[in-house]
Phi, psi and omega in degrees: 000131182285138178287135181295128180286151180270130181283159177304323180295320179294321178298316179297318179298318180294320179297319179295322177297319177300316181300315180298316183293324185268347189302317184290339180262009187237039182258142178249126176285146178306328180292345181267359185294142174273102188273012178283346190230154159266134176264120184242090187277351189259351194273327187226158171283178176303144182289144171272221186233018183220022184277345184273121180292150180290156175244133188253135172221131179052041178065016176243145184261139170261122180292332177229134189279053175245121181259127176281099184291148186310133183230280199222159176183151176079020175236172186300323184261000188298318183297317181295317180295312180296326177297315179295318179296320179294318181296317181287330177295318177295317184300318186253000179072044177270185171237156189223130171252130180284159170292174182308125182265014181306322186293342180247013177296319185238001186212129183269011184304320183253017185303320183294339175297329187257340188279084184254359181303319178301332178278318182292325191082181188274344189271346185267129178293133181225131181235133170287176189209127174223152180278159182296328179293320178293320180291327176298318179293320178298319178295319179298320181272359183051047184247046183295334178301331178297321179288317178300318179296321178299311181297317181295316182297322180278353184057038181275160180270349181175196187231134167268131172253114177266130184254116191217055183299321180293318178300314181297322179293323184271346179283128181306324180251027185294155179272153178277137174249107189261348177238161177296136177306327180300319179297317180292321178298317178298320177296319179298316179298324182288322189262335188270324179055042174227160175301136183234132171249136175247133179224157170266187185232030173131002178233000176073195182216146177275179188296325180293317179294316180298315180298318179301319180287321181295339177280348184263153180281061179277152174292321179192164169243130173257129186294310190044056189284169176294130179133343175251212177297129184243113186285343172293316176297317180304314181290325177294327177292333178277340185279173176294154186301325180296317179294319180299318180290321184291319188256003183303328178302332181294333181288347184263358178270155179144196187221134181284167181297317181293324177296319180289324174302313180295322178295316181297318179300317180291313181297316180299319179295331178280317183288324183052242184291345178280354177277107186269331177263120186234016174234141183230148170244113185269111181221163182109095179081017178277103188273334185199179183298329179293320175300313181298315180298314181302312184289322177298318180291330180285334183278142182272008185227159180304137185206154166241165172251144184247147175224145174240288183297327179299327178271328185296321181304301179293330179296327178287332182285318182159165184292323181297322177294319179295316179302312181297322179297311182292322176302319177294321177299315182296311182295319179297320179295319178299317179294316178299317181297333182275324191239352184245132173247132180288133180292000000 
């Protein structure tokens, strides 16, 4: 027996009943309003799928300005996670930074965990990643060819240098940093001749560090600001309880993403033509597309927003969960781009 179809009138009636039933549970208090935006409902039609301008890194375009911030490698689940992240990056036109590639500098045992270029294809920006302590040692040994071989082997477009002096100090087995990171970064730019991104690891950077980097011909600066995953806290959790208690105040220092956006705008206006790095990746505490949209709009320079833990959660669950998460980010950003103006 065929099931009776519902008429348009019946559907409308049911929808109205739903509205009545849910109305009392669907109220927003004024104190809950997101005051970062003006909502402009009259200016545009519903968004299509091509209103967001591309973001460029290493001469490659990202169709959507979401950067997969450096995460993992060399663990049992790393290959599966990186494969899913690479697959979704290709699908939506994102960009991807690998986790620290130190483990494959001299040994190919975990190389397949990191080799995602065959999944990404040629059009998606991909960056290898090494810490400032490793690069300092490479500079000391004048072994820059080792880095070039790593980038070439991974078919990467360039190198991320993560700067993490507090993490190294608080890590029980941390490496010594005997020169200023700025000196090592300058040497890397001189010897590598590849696009370079410099990032922090969860506490951001102050105005002197930012200005120093903005004067350099970097491909981009990634904030890794205070508010997201904080590797100082991570290392303190691994340390003995006495050390964790003694040094815990250090995990609370740093700079938020909005604070760093404001610093870059001020510094850029002062430097003018002396500002050589003009692309930013805003990361650190970016919980959703509204955070990303707000910060990109507040910044006076081309930018993408980066996420690590926000992507890692669904990536660990499965590809369908990751796909749905990124699809939601893209659609939400399109809606924000259509109807929200930053105050």
